[in-house]
C-alpha positions in Angstrom: 6.0 -30.7 17.0 6.3 -28.3 19.9 6.8 -25.0 17.8 6.5 -22.8 20.7 9.9 -24.3 22.1 11.8 -21.6 19.9 11.3 -18.2 19.3 11.9 -15.9 15.8 14.7 -13.4 15.9 14.3 -11.0 13.1 15.6 -7.9 11.6 14.7 -6.2 8.2 17.0 -4.0 6.2 14.8 -1.8 3.7 16.2 0.1 0.7 13.9 2.5 -0.4 14.7 4.5 -3.8 14.1 8.3 -3.4 12.1 10.0 -5.9 14.5 12.9 -6.5 14.9 13.9 -10.1 18.9 13.6 -9.9 21.2 11.2 -8.4 22.6 11.2 -5.5 25.7 12.9 -6.1 25.8 13.8 -9.7 23.2 15.7 -12.2 22.1 12.5 -13.9 18.7 11.8 -14.0 17.1 8.9 -11.9 14.0 8.3 -14.5 13.2 4.2 -14.1 13.3 2.6 -17.7 15.4 4.7 -20.0 18.2 2.9 -22.1 20.7 1.1 -20.6 23.7 3.1 -19.5 21.9 6.3 -20.2 21.7 8.1 -17.2 25.6 8.2 -16.7 28.3 10.6 -16.5 32.3 10.4 -14.9 30.6 11.0 -11.3 28.6 7.9 -11.0 30.9 5.8 -13.3 34.0 6.5 -10.9 36.0 8.0 -13.6 39.4 9.4 -11.8 39.5 13.1 -10.8 35.7 13.5 -10.4 34.3 14.9 -7.1 30.6 14.0 -5.4 28.5 17.0 -5.0 25.5 16.0 -2.3 21.8 16.1 -3.6 20.2 18.2 -0.8 16.9 17.0 -2.0 17.7 13.3 -0.4 19.4 15.1 3.1 15.4 16.4 2.9 13.7 13.3 2.4 15.9 11.8 5.0 14.6 14.1 7.6 11.1 13.8 6.6 11.3 9.9 7.2 13.3 10.3 10.3 10.3 12.5 11.8 7.6 10.1 10.2 9.4 7.3 12.2 10.0 9.1 15.4 13.5 9.0 15.2 16.6 11.4 16.3 17.5 13.5 13.7 21.4 14.2 13.9 22.7 17.8 13.8 25.9 16.4 12.4 26.3 13.4 10.3 29.2 12.1 7.8 29.4 9.9 4.8 31.6 6.6 4.5 33.4 4.4 1.8 31.8 0.7 1.7 34.7 -0.8 -0.4 33.7 -4.4 -1.8 34.1 -5.5 -5.6 31.1 -6.2 -7.5 31.0 -6.0 -11.5 28.1 -3.1 -10.7 29.8 -1.2 -8.6 32.4 1.2 -10.8 34.2 2.8 -8.0 34.6 -0.1 -6.0 33.0 1.4 -3.0 29.4 2.4 -2.4 29.4 5.9 -0.4 26.7 5.1 2.5 26.7 6.5 5.8 28.1 3.9 9.1 29.0 5.7 12.6 27.4 8.5 12.2 24.1 7.9 10.5 21.5 11.0 9.8 18.5 9.4 11.8 18.6 6.7 14.8 16.6 5.0 17.5 13.1 5.3 16.3 10.2 2.9 16.0 7.2 1.6 13.5 4.0 0.5 15.1 2.2 -2.3 13.7 -1.5 -3.7 14.5 -1.5 -7.5 14.2 -4.5 -9.3 13.3 -5.8 -10.1 16.8 -5.7 -6.3 17.4 -2.4 -5.9 19.7 -0.5 -3.3 18.8 3.4 -3.5 18.7 6.4 -1.2 18.1 9.3 -2.7 15.7 12.5 -0.3 17.0 14.8 1.3 14.3 18.6 1.1 14.6 19.2 3.8 12.4 17.7 5.2 8.8 20.7 6.4 6.8 21.6 7.9 3.4 23.4 6.1 0.6 24.0 5.6 -3.4 22.6 2.2 -5.3 24.8 0.2 -7.1 24.0 -0.7 -10.8 22.2 -4.0 -11.8 23.4 -7.0 -13.5 21.3 -8.7 -16.0 21.8 -12.2 -17.0 21.7 -13.7 -20.4 22.1 -17.3 -21.2 23.2 -16.1 -24.9 25.8 -13.3 -24.1 26.6 -13.9 -20.3 25.8 -11.0 -18.0 25.3 -7.7 -19.0 25.9 -4.5 -16.9 23.3 -1.4 -16.6 24.6 1.4 -14.6 21.3 3.8 -14.8 20.9 2.6 -11.5 24.5 3.7 -10.3 24.2 6.4 -7.8 20.4 6.9 -7.5 19.6 8.0 -3.9 18.4 5.6 -1.3 17.4 5.5 2.5 18.5 2.1 4.6 15.9 1.7 7.2 17.6 -0.8 9.2 15.4 -2.3 12.2 15.9 -3.6 15.5 15.4 -7.3 15.7 12.2 -7.1 17.3 10.1 -9.1 14.5 9.2 -12.5 15.6 7.1 -13.9 12.7 6.4 -13.4 8.7 3.4 -11.6 9.7 4.9 -8.9 11.4 7.5 -8.7 8.8 4.5 -8.1 6.4 2.8 -5.7 8.6 6.1 -3.6 9.2 6.8 -3.2 5.4 3.5 -2.1 4.9 3.6 0.7 7.3 7.0 1.6 5.8 5.5 1.7 2.3 2.3 3.9 3.4 4.8 6.0 5.1 7.5 6.7 2.2 4.4 6.7 -0.2 2.2 9.5 2.1 6.0 11.7 2.4 6.1 11.5 -1.4 9.8 10.3 -1.2 9.6 6.9 -2.8 6.8 5.3 -4.9 6.9 1.9 -2.8 7.3 -0.1 -6.2 8.8 -3.6 -5.3 8.4 -5.0 -8.6 10.4 -2.3 -10.2 13.1 -2.4 -7.3 12.4 0.9 -5.9 11.4 -1.0 -2.3 13.8 -3.8 -1.5 14.3 -5.9 1.5 16.5 -8.0 2.9 16.0 -10.5 6.0 18.0 -11.9 9.0 16.1 -14.4 10.4 17.4 -16.8 13.2 15.6 -18.9 16.2 16.7 -19.2 19.9 15.1 -21.4 22.7 12.4 -19.4 24.3 13.4 -17.4 27.2 16.7 -17.3 26.1 18.6 -13.7 25.5 21.7 -14.5 23.3 20.8 -14.4 19.1 21.3 -17.4 17.6 22.9 -17.6 14.2 22.0 -15.2 11.8 20.6 -16.0 8.2 20.2 -13.6 5.5 17.5 -14.0 3.2 17.2 -12.2 -0.4 15.3 -11.6 -3.7 11.8 -11.2 -2.3 10.3 -8.6 -4.7 6.6 -8.5 -2.7 5.2 -8.0 0.9 3.8 -11.8 0.7 7.2 -13.2 -0.4 8.8 -11.6 2.4 6.4 -13.0 4.9 6.3 -16.6 3.3 10.0 -16.4 2.8 10.6 -15.2 6.8 8.0 -18.0 7.7 9.7 -20.9 5.6 13.0 -20.3 6.8 11.7 -19.9 10.8 10.5 -23.6 9.7 13.8 -24.7 8.2 15.8 -23.5 11.3 13.5 -25.5 13.6 13.5 -28.7 11.9 16.9 -28.8 11.5 17.7 -28.0 15.0 15.4 -30.4 16.1 17.0 -32.8 14.0 20.6 -32.3 15.7 21.7 -30.0 13.1 23.3 -26.9 13.5 22.2 -23.5 11.8 25.6 -21.9 9.8 25.6 -18.3 8.9 24.8 -17.6 5.2 22.9 -15.6 2.6 19.6 -17.4 1.0 17.7 -16.8 -2.1 14.2 -17.2 -2.0 12.3 -19.2 -4.6 8.7 -17.7 -4.7 7.7 -20.8 -7.6 8.7 -23.5 -5.0 8.1 -21.6 -2.0 11.5 -22.4 -1.1 15.3 -21.1 -0.1 18.2 -22.0 -1.2 21.6 -21.0 -0.5 23.4 -18.2 -2.2 26.9 -18.0 -0.5 28.4 -19.3 2.6 29.1 -16.3 5.2 31.4 -17.7 8.3 32.1 -14.5 9.5 30.6 -10.9 8.8 31.7 -9.1 5.8 34.5 -6.3 6.2 33.9 -3.7 4.5 36.5 -1.5 5.8 34.1 1.5 6.3 36.2 5.1 6.7 35.1 8.4 6.1 34.6 9.6 2.6 37.5 12.4 2.1 35.8 13.9 -1.0 32.6 14.6 1.3 32.1 17.2 3.8 29.9 16.2 7.1 25.9 17.0 6.6 25.5 19.8 9.1 22.0 20.6 9.6 20.6 23.6 11.7 17.0 23.1 13.8 15.4 25.9 11.9 15.6 23.4 8.8 14.2 20.3 10.8 11.3 22.8 12.2 10.3 24.1 8.6 10.3 20.3 7.3 8.1 19.5 10.5 5.8 22.0 9.8 5.2 21.0 6.0 5.0 17.0 7.0 1.4 15.6 5.5 -1.0 13.7 7.3 0.6 10.2 8.0 -1.8 7.0 7.4 -2.1 6.4 11.3 -3.3 10.1 11.9 -5.7 10.0 8.5 -7.0 6.5 10.2 -8.0 7.7 13.3 -9.1 11.1 11.7 -11.7 8.8 9.4 -13.2 6.9 12.4 -13.6 10.0 14.2 -15.0 12.5 11.8 -16.7 10.1 9.5 -17.8 7.7 11.5 -16.1 5.3 9.8 -15.8 1.3 10.6 -12.1 0.5 11.8 -11.8 -1.7 8.9 -13.4 1.0 6.2 -10.5 3.2 7.7 -8.1 0.8 6.8 -8.7 0.3 3.4 -9.6 3.7 2.8 -5.8 5.1 3.9 -3.7 2.1 2.3 -2.9 4.3 -0.4 -2.6 8.1 0.2 -4.6 8.6 -3.4 -7.5 6.8 -2.2 -7.9 8.4 0.8 -7.6 11.7 -0.6 -10.3 10.4 -3.2 -12.7 9.6 -0.6 -12.4 12.9 1.6 -13.0 14.6 -2.1 -16.3 12.6 -2.1 -17.5 13.4 1.5 -16.9 16.8 1.2 -18.6 17.2 -1.9 -21.7 15.6 -0.5 -24.9 17.5 -0.1 -26.5 15.3 2.8 -23.9 15.0 4.9 -24.4 12.3 7.6 -23.6 8.9 8.9 -24.9 7.0 6.8 -23.7 9.1 3.4 -20.3 8.7 4.8 -20.6 5.1 4.6 -22.6 4.9 1.2 -19.0 6.7 0.0 -17.1 4.1 1.6 -18.8 1.1 0.1 -18.6 3.0 -3.3 -15.3 3.2 -3.3 -14.0 -0.3 -1.5 -16.2 -2.0 -3.9 -16.7 -0.5 -7.3 -14.1 2.0 -7.7 -11.1 -0.3 -6.3 -12.5 -3.0 -8.2 -12.7 -1.2 -11.5 -9.5 0.9 -10.8 -7.5 -2.6 -9.8 -8.7 -4.4 -12.8 -7.5 -1.7 -15.2 -4.4 -1.8 -13.2 -4.8 2.3 -13.2 -3.9 4.7 -10.7 -7.1 6.3 -8.8 -6.3 9.4 -9.9 -6.7 9.0 -13.6 -10.0 7.1 -12.9 -12.6 8.2 -15.2 -15.3 8.9 -12.1 -14.4 11.6 -10.6 -15.3 12.1 -6.7 -17.7 15.1 -7.5 -19.5 12.9 -9.7 -19.4 9.7 -7.3 -20.9 12.1 -4.8 -23.6 13.5 -7.0 -25.0 10.3 -7.4 -25.1 9.4 -4.1 -26.9 12.6 -3.1 -29.2 11.6 -6.2 -30.2 8.1 -4.2 -30.7 9.9 -0.9 -33.2 12.5 -2.5 -34.8 9.8 -4.3 -34.2 10.6 -7.7 -32.5 7.2 -8.3 -32.7 4.0 -6.7 -29.9 1.7 -5.9 -30.8 -0.4 -8.9 -30.6 2.6 -11.7 -27.4 3.8 -9.7 -25.3 0.8 -11.1 -26.5 1.9 -14.7 -25.3 5.6 -14.0 -22.1 4.3 -12.5 -21.4 2.3 -15.6 -22.3 5.0 -17.6 -19.9 7.3 -15.7 -17.1 4.7 -16.0 -17.7 4.3 -19.7 -17.8 8.2 -20.8 -17.0 10.4 -17.5 -20.0 12.2 -18.1 -22.2 13.5 -14.8 -24.6 11.4 -13.3 -27.4 13.9 -14.2 -26.4 13.9 -17.8 -26.8 10.1 -18.0 -30.0 10.0 -15.9 -31.2 12.9 -18.8 -30.0 11.2 -21.6 -31.1 7.3 -20.8 -34.6 8.5 -18.9 -33.4 6.7 -15.6 -35.2 9.2 -13.1 -37.0 7.3 -10.7 -40.8 7.2 -10.4 -42.1 8.4 -7.1 -45.4 9.2 -8.3 -47.8 7.2 -6.1 -50.8 7.0 -8.4 -48.3 5.8 -11.4 -47.1 2.9 -9.0 -50.7 2.1 -7.7 -51.2 1.8 -11.5 -48.3 -0.5 -12.1 -49.0 -2.7 -8.4 -52.9 -3.3 -9.5 -51.9 -4.4 -13.3 -49.3 -6.8 -11.8 -51.8 -8.5 -9.5 -54.6 -8.4 -11.9 -52.4 -10.1 -14.7 -51.1 -12.9 -12.0 -54.4 -14.5 -10.4 -52.6 -17.7 -9.7 -49.6 -15.9 -7.6 -52.1 -13.6 -5.9 -54.2 -16.8 -4.4 -51.2 -18.6 -3.3 -49.7 -15.7 -1.7 -53.2 -15.5 0.4 -52.8 -18.9 1.0 -49.8 -18.4 3.0 -46.8 -18.2 0.3 -45.5 -14.9 1.8 -42.2 -15.3 -0.3 -44.5 -14.4 -3.3 -44.1 -10.8 -2.0 -40.5 -10.5 -3.8 -42.2 -12.2 -7.2 -44.4 -9.2 -7.4 -42.2 -6.5 -6.4 -40.0 -7.9 -9.3 -42.7 -7.6 -11.8 -43.8 -4.1 -10.8 -40.0 -3.0 -11.6 -40.2 -4.9 -14.8 -43.3 -3.1 -15.8 -41.8 0.3 -14.7 -38.3 -0.6 -16.4 -36.6 -0.6 -12.5 -37.6 3.1 -12.1 -40.6 2.5 -9.2 -39.3 4.3 -6.1 -38.9 1.1 -4.2 -40.0 2.6 -0.9 -43.0 3.6 -2.6 -43.8 0.7 -4.1 -43.9 -2.0 -1.0 -45.5 0.2 0.6 -48.5 0.4 -1.8 -48.2 -3.7 -2.1 -48.5 -4.4 1.3 -51.6 -1.8 1.5 -53.3 -3.4 -1.9 -52.4 -7.0 -0.5 -53.6 -6.4 3.0 -57.0 -5.3 1.5 -57.1 -8.4 -1.0 -56.9 -10.7 2.7 -59.4 -8.6 4.4 
């Protein structure tokens, strides 16, 4: 099959739930996990005679997101009513933005596996309220939980610039990193605080006219978005090649079978009959407030990655891992700024420990690094103790385990367990002599050309010193002693 015959054209609509304490237009809590229908009031229930009041924090978060994505922030925007009937939408309409959104014409930059960079344009970022949640139960039909109704969202709508599942995945990664670095959203797709719908079509390569669009829903992870997009591209390709034609419809993605299936057909786009919301005044933003927010913007992941490579001489791969989550990057920075020996080697040591030991333990415990028992200062102290010869890297594993279990300082663990490295040459030389004398056959074979037995002797000496012998001094003395035997 000639897969290059067609190209995919993909646009993503991402809904990001804002980390405000109260809802978009009322004072109800946004806390996730509260009992059903407990975070509600007459405003978010759409009772007659009530009036919405805009949450200022939502506007601030929208400006933050606009600035972070190189978007134009509109000094004037309006809210509209998006009219449709659904059981979890008590008002019969959703307050959103349509013709005049708060942010537009931005972009997000991704880097593909082959190292090429690409800008994905943004049509708009607009503010809106969330709908409730339907819970389908076979025993009692369908239940409605309206806790989520009125929770503030930012909808981020991309240009149809995405061409593959890989690009969709990378784009979503960047959005998650940006919203979490800004502190406006926790980025948790499993809890629904970051949701994505994909619009997928294909067209003959070189064609400028868009193909028939199909919408995919029900994707609860970045990998599922990538897989769903690729599955749909293949489905459309095979359908066209077999003489069929694409119909506009909404599909659901089944992660268990890696398949898409029809949810509903859409012969034409929905007419939501948008019109300005008469209960809400226009949103007017002065430049002074935008400048104030801009000056307080945190360092974003792209900037942090670049700085880690430059300031700490880290490989690009390390910098990407360490900055994927803001808290991990902050943890690393706390470690390296506490180091006594500030060198390229010690910066890399810190990176290695975090990428392997620390992140492994955090992931296994399904914990957050901010609650990790090994504090940054303890890890930096352990690295200093390795570098000044107090402990070996082997002993450091025991020390790390101790810090993990008890949260003690490395010095306290070393003292309590008697783990201090032996660097006294006479003591190590004594152990070398004893091992060589007690293994005459191995010594004879080594002198006969079996050089690999050097490792055997090192292991035996380490056993004798209970792993405390300074490896550098041990190797040096052992080599000297074996050379004497040869001569």
